[in-house]
C-alpha positions, 0 to 999 in steps of 0.5 A: 576644844582639844589639845594644843599644838605648837608650830615654830616658824621664822619671821621671815616665813610669818611676815615679810618673806612669805606672809604665812600668819597674814595669808594663814598658810601652813606649808608642807615640805618635801622630805628633802627639805627636812633635816633628818635624812632618814625621813620616810626610810623603810626596810624594804625587802623583796621576796616573790615567786618567779613571775614577780621576779621576772616581771622586777627584772624586765621592768629594769630592762624597760627603764634601761631601754628608755634611758638607752634610747634618750642616749642615743637621741640626745647624746650629751646635748641635753641632761639625762637624770634619775627623774627620766628613769620611767618607773611608772611607765609600761609597755603601753606608754610607748608612742608606736607599735613598732617601739612596742615590738622593738622592746618586746624583742628586747625583753624576750632577748633578755629574759631568755638568755641562759645566764639571766634566766638561770640567775633569776630562777635562782633568786626566786627560790630564795626562801629569805628576804633580799634586801636593797643591797643584795638586789642592787648586786644582782642588778650589777651582774645583769646591767652590762649583759642587759645593755649589751642585749639592748644594743644588739638589738639597736644594731639589728634594726639599724637603730645604732652603729656597730661600733656601739656593740658591746662584746661578750665579755659583758657576761663574765660577771653573771656567768660566774654567779650562775655557774658557781651557783652563788645564789643556791650557796648563799641560800643553803648557808642561811638556812643551815645556819652557817651564815647569819642573815644580818651578816649576809645583809652587812656583807652586801652593804660593804660591797655597795660602799666599795663600789661608791668609793670605787666609782668616786676614785675613777672619777677623781682620777678622770678614768671616768670621764666627767664630760660625758655624764650622760653615758656615766648615768646609763653605764655606771649610775643606773642601777642604784639611780633605779634602785631609789626611784623603784621605792616610789611605786610603792607608796605616794609621795608625801609632804608634811607639816611639823608641830610640837606637843610643848615649847619649852626646849631651848634646842627647839627654839634655836633650831626651828625658831631661828636662833629664838628670833622667830615665834611659836604659833599655838594651835587648837585641835578638834578631838575625834575618836581620841585623835587630834585633827585641825581642819585645812583648806586645800585641793580636794579634787578637779573640775573643768575650770581647774582645782577644786577647793575645800576643807578637810580634817587633817590628823596630827600623827605623834611621832614614834621614837622607840618602834624602829623602822618597819619592814616592807614587803615590796612585791605586796606593797606596790599601791602606786600603780593603776590595778591594770598596770599593776596586773600586766607589769607585775602580777602576770606572766605571758601566759596570764598566770597571776603571782602568788604575791597578788593574793592579799590584794586579790582575796580581800582588797579592803583588808590589803588597803588598811594594811597598806595605808597603815604601813604608809603612815608608820613609815613617815611617823617613826624617827631615832631617839636622837630626835625624842626631845622634839616631842613632834607631832606632823600633819601628812599630806599626799594625794593619788589625783593631784600632783603636789610638787608645785608649792602653792598646791601644798600650801593650805590655809587654816581657820583663824579660829584654830590660831589661839596664840603666838609666842615671841622668842626671846630674841624676836625683834620688837618691830617683828613683834609690832607687825605681828600684833597689828596683823592679829588685831586686824584679824580679831576686829575681822572675826570678832574675836576677843580671846587671842593671847600673846606670850613671851618666852624667856629662860627659867633658871629654876627649871632650866627650860624656856617658858613663856608669860602671857602678855595680858595687857595686849589684848583686843576687843574684837569690835570692828 
């Protein structure tokens, strides 16, 4: 027998709404469903050689072209959103040879442009890491030029009308950045100590905030038409949406189920126990090498007839409220892509040369994978000190072979032997207590258990916290 872990649930989740207690299910939520907007946040930076940077911007143009083609085909008839940005795609995914040749032409036109190539070269010489907001600035510089080059090729290939051509003023911004050696001067000021890296990062953040406010004002005033959301996405919103999606190719999508190491905090009962009307489930764990696990049943693979279900031991990961968010090197952390795609799209140039960013993976793949998964878990188990009162532990669910977007696929079941007790909240309704007792009675009879315990929460004035007392008269013999 290992440590006890506490899971707060509303009566709607446990009883009539989702029947979690009857079905013995544990639901794994999407990060967006959690109450901390910083869930899964990682301080990602970009630092690489010319091969890596050229491939990054080529990938940007690949995704931009796909959205451009969608707009050509559907106009404003069908909604285009961030999910349509094919960050996991590659040239091999294009449906026809003619389409592949079209993109190769666009890619070459983009990378060979004198301003684009000069800016990429300057960026590749940076010795200090580039943060998200700075990279967003460079994407903004390249965005309209990239669109111009894409539509130039469309018009040449009779895929778009001459009226859609973007004039040469598109290069005004990027030409100024290049001619003034913006990147080189920035690098020199940082390395010479004239500018602090933190201050530089804050300046780019400030620029990003100004851009967001400006776009909001233009949309509010009608300068940017709300009647053309697809065009707005392509022309205005794409750079930031792309950056948000780009992070997905580093680590797999993840889902979590939250537990606590104690159940005395009134605020926790208020937030997660539905204003003390809910309940707290007490789970037992298994100790393996000084780590706590619980056995859950879920999808473990796929067969000819569909998903294969099996048991798997899932670890209770403690949340660290002191570490701070870790840094992630983007170019060495692209782990959500197949190796062939990783090599052709990210680590190799047209001549077959390999980026230095692939060295860690190629030299010692096992060590690279160990560090990769360590960084993955670390990013999901760090929260600010504001949340320290929760004393949270979490189970983490992810998969490289199963799409877990459907709720049923991330609703796992536990063995009844893992559930050793239930604490009723101070305000739990009597009718909900009776429903719960009946469900547990049936399960105890079915599994011949007589050790299940019920508790009643109450406010302890002496200790100024929520405590619980065993309801020792409510017990079952475990006889069928």
